[in-house]
C-alpha positions in Angstrom: 43.4 72.0 77.8 42.6 74.6 80.5 42.8 73.7 84.2 39.0 73.9 84.4 38.5 71.5 81.6 41.0 69.1 83.1 39.3 69.2 86.5 35.8 68.7 84.8 37.3 65.7 83.1 38.5 64.4 86.4 35.1 64.9 88.0 33.6 62.9 85.1 36.1 60.1 85.7 35.1 59.9 89.3 37.9 61.7 91.1 36.5 62.4 94.6 38.8 65.5 95.1 38.2 67.2 91.8 35.0 69.0 92.7 36.9 70.8 95.6 39.7 71.8 93.2 37.2 73.4 90.7 35.6 76.0 93.0 38.6 78.2 93.6 39.2 78.3 89.8 35.7 79.3 88.8 34.3 81.1 91.9 35.1 84.7 90.9 33.7 84.3 87.4 30.6 82.6 88.7 30.0 85.4 91.2 30.3 88.0 88.5 27.9 86.1 86.4 25.5 85.7 89.3 25.6 89.4 90.1 24.8 90.2 86.5 21.8 87.8 86.5 20.5 89.2 89.8 20.8 92.8 88.5 18.2 91.9 85.9 15.7 90.7 88.5 13.1 92.8 90.3 14.2 94.5 93.6 13.6 92.7 96.8 15.1 89.3 95.9 16.2 87.4 99.0 19.0 85.5 97.1 22.4 87.3 96.8 25.1 86.5 94.3 27.1 84.4 96.8 24.1 82.2 97.6 23.3 81.9 94.0 26.8 80.7 93.1 26.8 78.2 95.9 23.4 76.8 94.8 24.4 76.5 91.2 27.8 74.9 92.1 26.1 72.3 94.2 23.5 71.5 91.5 26.1 71.4 88.7 29.2 70.0 90.3 28.6 68.4 93.7 25.5 66.5 92.5 27.4 65.5 89.4 30.3 64.2 91.4 28.2 62.2 93.8 25.7 60.8 91.3 27.5 59.2 88.3 24.2 58.8 86.4 23.7 62.5 86.6 23.9 64.4 83.3 25.4 66.4 81.6 29.1 65.8 81.6 30.8 69.1 80.9 33.2 68.9 77.9 34.9 72.2 78.4 35.2 75.3 80.5 32.9 77.1 78.0 30.3 74.3 78.4 30.4 74.5 82.2 29.9 78.3 82.2 27.1 78.0 79.7 25.4 75.5 81.9 26.0 77.7 85.0 24.5 80.7 83.2 21.4 78.7 82.2 21.0 77.3 85.8 21.1 80.8 87.2 
């Protein structure tokens, strides 16, 4: 089990510190993904890759950690990154 999957499981189990542990592990890959997504958009976008990563992280992880009824629960690293790509 990868560190990302283990931390996602901890978030799902209600660990209040797990969301903070996840960001350093996924940030660079999320930023690369965000830059790729933004490169496909029309010029003049006001959102940059950093802002997009922060927005997606808040929607997918912080909201999940603070609202136990929130779905989905990420089953793996791959599942998390697929959800992040879709959210972007």
